[in-house]
BALOKE-319943 format. One record per residue (C-alpha): z, x, y; residue in one letter. Coordinates in steps of 0.1 Angstrom, whole numbers, plus 5000, padded with zeros to 4 digits. Layout:
BEGIN
ZXYA;...
This chain:
BEGIN
524749974904M;526549644899S;525649294911G;522749224934H;522349414967P;522249194998K;518649135008S;517149195042S;514148995054Q;510949105071L;509348905099K;506648665088V;504448805116H;505349125133H;503849115168E;502249465165D;499949345137T;496949105132V;498348755125A;498848665088P;496248395090E;493648645102D;494748875073I;494148615046V;490948505064D;489648855060L;489848815022F;488148475024K;485248635043I;484948935019A;485048714988F;483548395001I;481248354970A;484048394945E;486548174964L;484247894975Y;481347864950S;482347614923N;480647804895D;482148144906E;485547994913L;485847864877A;485148214864D;487548374889L;490348144878Q;489648234842S;489748604850Q;492948564869I;494648424838Q;493448714817T;494748964843V;498048784845K;498548824808A;497649194810D;500049254838L;502849074819Y;502249314790N;502149604815R;498649684802D;497349814835Y;494249974821T;493049644807S;494149444838A;491749644860F;489249724833G;486049574849N;484849454883D;485349084876S;489049144868K;489449364898R;487949104921I;490148844905A;493249054911Y;492249114947C;491548754955C;494748634939R;497348894948W;496149124975S;496348875004P;500048834997S;500549204995R;498549275027A;500649035048T;503849185034A;502749545038Y;501649475074A;505049345083S;506749635065L;504549905081F;505249755116A;508949725108H;509050095100L;508350245135K;507750595121E;504950445100V;503450225127S;503350525150N;501150705126V;498650405125M;498250415163R;497050775163C;498350835198T;498751215195D;495851325172G;493951235141D;496051095113K;495451135075N;496750885050I;496850885012L;497350554994C;498150624958V;496950324936G;495550164967G;492350034953G;493149664954A;493049664992G;496449545002G;497349875019E;493949915034L;494049575051V;497649625062A;496749955078L;493849805096A;496049515108S;498049775128L;495250005138F;492849735152A;495249565177P;496349895192S;492649995198R;491549655210N;494349635235F;493349975249K;489649875249A;490349555269K;493049655293Y;493150035297S;491650145331K;492150515322V;489750665297A;492050815270T;490951045242E;490550855209K;491850975176Y;490850885141S;492750715113L;491450875080N;492450675049I;492050805014H;492450544986L;492950694952V;493050484920D;492350534883I;490150224882S;486850184901D;487749964930W;484750084951S;483149734953N;486449574965V;487049854990V;483549835003S;483649465009R;487049475026L;485949765047S;482849585059E;484849275068A;487449485087I;484649655107R;482849325114Q;485849115123R;488549335137W;487049635154L;485149645186Y;481849825188A;482450195188G;485850175172E;484650175136S;483850545138E;487550615143F;488550415112F;487450615082N;487850505046I;487350715015Q;487850574980F;488150814950S;488250694914K;490550954898Q;493850984880D;496451094906I;498551244878L;495851504870T;494651564906S;495351894923D;496951924958H;493652064973M;491651754962T;494351524976L;494551725008G;498351715007L;498851985033A;497051775060K;498651435053L;500751245078D;501650955055F;501550885018I;502050535003S;503050454967L;503350074969L;504049904936F;502550204918T;505450414906T;506150184876N;502550214865E;502550594868L;505850634849F;504550384822A;501450614819E;503350944818N;506851014829K;506651394829A;503351394849Q;504751144874S;507751364881I;505351654885R;503451454911L;506551404932L;507351774928Q;503851854940T;504551644971F;507751854975N;505752174974Q;502652104994Y;503251825019C;503551945055K;506751915076S;506851575093G;504751395066C;506151045057Y;506250915021L;506850535016L;507650404981I;508050034972T;508549864939E;509849534926S;513549484931A;515649424900G;515649524864S;511849534862Y;512049874880S;514550034856H;513250334837I;514650484804T;515350854803V;516550964770G;519050694759T;519950584794K;518450334818K;518250414855F;516950224886P;513650404893I;514650464929Q;517550674916F;515150894897L;512750924927I;515651004951D;516851284927T;513351444924V;512651434962L;516151514975M;518251654947G;521451514934K;523751314957R;525951554976G;523551844970E;520851744995E;521352035020T;518152215010N;516151914998S;512451895006P;512751545020W;515151345041T;515650975037L;514750795069V;515150435059Q;515950245027E;516549905013S;517349804977D;516349444983S;513949325010T;512248985011W;508848905026Y;508548525027R;505048425039G;504148145062D;503647835038P;501147685063Q;498547965057L;495147835047D;494148015015Y;492547864984P;495048024961M;498848054959K;500348324982L;503448494967E;506648584984N;507848934975M;511249094969R;511149474967F;513049794974F;511650054996Y;512350415005R;510850595035L;511150975033Y;510251245058K;509251605048K;511651855061V;
């Protein structure tokens, strides 16, 4: 690949989602003590600097090594991720259709989803579709559930619990919460078996800004994880992978450097020109997409713009 690919741009607010201000407000509600108490805010800002240094050194184990660090990461970076993911999910109609659960219960696996960006983004699509029905539908329709399984090697249970409670209190009408089910598992995805992950029942898998971490931990096991998806995911399941655009997402194999998306494409679909019997088809892709947030959003910390690549695959 030479030069820089032309970038596309996502909507600041996709009309199918909760508004970006409401998304960042959810984090303000869930972490009000840390963000607005002077004593706790000073500690939070100190923890953020420590986490930033760990991330720069790609020391992910240390970056998320205790609850204070995890909360700091969530407060600082997850609101930006959540607004971007919400716009991306809504932009990808195949993904947004899963969130609406119009034709049955849907099962979702978020790999490395402990920090809450994916969870809040999923809720930002689920809640408006339900609330619209609740307010305007004259015909009683059967309701289906969205079942979300967040798997992460660090213990994000406190963060997930606080965000889940805020989602239920602020975004879901009475009676809707029972259809929005969240499970968090602290486990290493690279050593998890397909039965534990429920791969055969999944409708959607997300690996958002996670593949670099997995390959940094263990390249061989990361490739085996993708091969496990090849073997056990059901026909029609969608797999969405995003990662930073640019050289940060290059991986060394032997003596050569490859863009990580090239390696992922090869594992999931085979070599270019040999995809006829591949387990997955590529539904949509971009090698460079921007999400530039609304600069007027009211949040006590900086909200980042994001440039990333994405691949959306569908199991054959």
